[in-house]
Structure formats: C-alpha cells, structure tokens
N, C-alpha and C positions, 0 to 999 in steps of 0.2 A: 417604341416597342409597341404600346398599346395601340398606337393608330395604325400599324401595320396589320395587326389582327383585325381590327376594325374594318380598314380597306378590303382585307382578304375575304372576311366573311359577308361584307355587304356586296361584294361582287363589284367593285369599282374598277379594277383591273381583270377581266376575265381570261387571260391568258396564261397558260401553264407550260413551263418546260419540264420534259422528263428527258434524263439521259442514261444510257447504259453504256458502262465503259467495260470494256474487255481486254484485257492484257495476254498476249501470248508471245514468249520469247521467241525471237526469230532463231536464235541459237542456243540452245540450253545448257552450255558448258557447265554452268555450275550444277545444275541437275544431274546433268551425267557423272559428274565428277562425285557428287553425293552418293548416287547409286553405286558407282564403282567402290567406293569407300564402304558402302553397306554389304555390298558383296563380299569384300575382302574380310571385314569382320565376321561375318557369317562364316566364312571358310575356316577362319581361326577358330572361332568358337566351336565347330564341328572338330578340327584337329583335338583341341584342348580336352573336349568330352569323351574323344576316343582313347587319348592318353589315360584320362583318370578311370574309364572303364577297363582298359588293359590293366593299370595299375592294380584296381582293385581285384580282378580276376588272378592276377600275379600273387598277390597277398593271401588270397584265397587258397589258392594251390600249395603255396609254402606252409599255410596253416596247417591243411590237411595232411601234407607230407610229413610235417615236423609232428604232428600227432601220432601217426601210425609209426614212424620212426622210435618215439618215446613209447609207445605201446610195445613195440618188439622188444626194445633195450630193458623193460621193466620185466617183461617175461624171460629174457635170458638172465637177468640179475637174480629173478625169484628162483631159478633152475639152479644157478651156481650157489645160492646160499644154502638151498636144499641139500646140493651135493656136500657142500662145505660141513653142514650140520652132521650128515651122516659119517664123512670122514672124522671129523671131529669125536663122534660117538665112538666109532670103532678103535680110533687110536686111545682113547680113554680106558676101553675095555681090556685092550691089550696092555696098558699101563697096570691097570689093577692085578692083572694075569701075571705082571711080571715079564711080558714080552715085549715091552717098548721103553722108552727113556724121557725124562721129563723134558728135555729138548723138544722131542717130536710132538709130546702133546702141546707144548706150547706154541709151537710152530702152528701147528693145527688151529689152535685157539685163535691165534692172530689172523690166520687166513680166513676164518669163521667171522671174524668182528670186521675184515677188509670186505667180505663179500655181504654182509650184513649193511655196511655203509655205501656200498655200489648199488644195492637195491634201495636203499632210501634216496640216494642221489637220482637213481633212474623214476622213482616215484615222483620225486621232486620236478622232474624235468616233464614227467607226463602232465601233471597238474600244471605247470606252466603252459604246455602245448594246448590243453583245455582252455584256460583262460585265453590265449591268444586266438583259439579257433571261435569261441564265444565272441570276442571282440570281433572278429572280421563278420562273424555271420550277424552281429548287431543284437544278440540276445544277452549280453554279458550284465546288463543291468536288471532285466527282469529275473534271470537264473539266480541273481543274489538277493531278489526282493526289495529292490530299490523302485519306488515310485516316483517318476519325474514328475509328476504332477504335484506332489505334496513335498518335494525336496527341499526348496527353500521356506516352507512354510514354519517349520519348527524354530528357525533362526529367528522369525519375526514374533514368537511367541515369548520368547526368552528375554 
C-alpha cells in the first residue's frame, strides 16, 4: 500500500478513471406499492382522527346535557323540599290546635325527610355532573389545585 501511494503522488501512472453511476428503475413496482401503502395509512389515520374528534364532541355534549339536567333536578328537588317544610309546619300547627292527628303529622314528617333526601341526591348528581364537565373540558386538575409539574416530586422527597 505504501508503494501505491508513492506511485500515485510521484505521477508514475498519470491516468485516472472517474465513473458516475446512476440507477433508475425501469418499472417501480415497489415504489408504487409503498406509495399506495402510505396513502392508505394516511387515509386510515384521517378516519381515526375524525372518529376521535367526534367522540370528544359527543362526550362534551353529553356532559353539558347531564349538567343542565342535574341543575334542573336540583331546582325541582329544592322546591319540593320547601313545599314539604311548609306542609309539615302547617300540619304541626293543626296538631297543636287539636285539628290533626299524630298519624298525619308523622306522615308529613316522613314526606319532608324524603324530600330532603331527594334534594341531597340531586345535589350529589349535580356535583358528579360538574366533575364530568371539568374532565371533558380538561380543567379538573387545575380546578382542584393539582399541579402536574410537582405531582411526583413529593414521593421522591419521602
């Protein structure tokens, strides 16, 4: 090898060969097949993306509808409880005046407790609807004071 370099730099053989090789496939079956495959994968990705967007939209609409429904239920339950309180107070007044029976007073008291339970259940459903709405909006962590940046750091310090 050292003699080959010596002969080359000394100029003993002054001829050089330079070649350029260009290749072009006469029929690009493989390239056309790969291009078709890429096109199909792109189409599938677009369809999947559209499905995800529609699912997110449906979840958002459902969460909003559930929230509005729970809000209406709470209003109705609150009115029912207020009415039951008025009826119970009236029945108690009648009982103290001697115009009613113990059975009716106890029945109104049971109705009042049922109305209070219904109002509490409606409030719970509203709270669940609010949580679902926050989840769909993506604000559930920040609205509850959770900092994602420092979430795992407390476990490392202990």
